[in-house]
N, C-alpha and C positions, 0 to 999 in steps of 0.2 A: 295571262293577261298581256295586254297591251296596251300602252299610257302613251299621253300627249299633253306637251305643255303649252300654253298659249298667256301671252299678255292678257289681263282683264280688260283690256281698251280696244282688243282685237274683236270686235262683234264677226267679223266675216270669217275667221278661224272657228270661234266658237261654233256658227251655225256649222260648220262641214262638218266639225267632229260628231256633232249631234244628230246630223243627216245620216252619219254612217253608223248610229249607233251608240256611240260612245256616251259615255254618262259623266257628268263633273263631278267629280269625288272630292277633291278638298279646293280653297283657296286660301291660299299662301300671302298673307299680308304682306307690303313690305319687300318684298322677297328679293328682286332683284334693282338691280342700281342702272339705269337706261336715262340717257338725256338729261342727268344734273337731277334726277329725285328719283326717288326709290317706288316701284311700281308695284301694284298688288298683282300675281301667275294666278292662273287657275290651270290646275290637271286633273283630265278625263281618263276615262280608263275602259277597256271592254274586254268580259272573259269569253273565252273561247267557247262557252255554253252559250252566250247570248249572240255574237258572232255567226254561229251555225242555223240560228235560228231564219 
């Protein structure tokens, strides 16, 4: 398994992971504190069997 984490606001990064075959596996609400407020974070993942397709 390989996983990635990106801000829920960063649609460009989300698109890159999805184009590579990663799936959104989790949304962590108010997971990190940035720029004066809590931000949601998305976790993406891909399994070896999915990568090899």
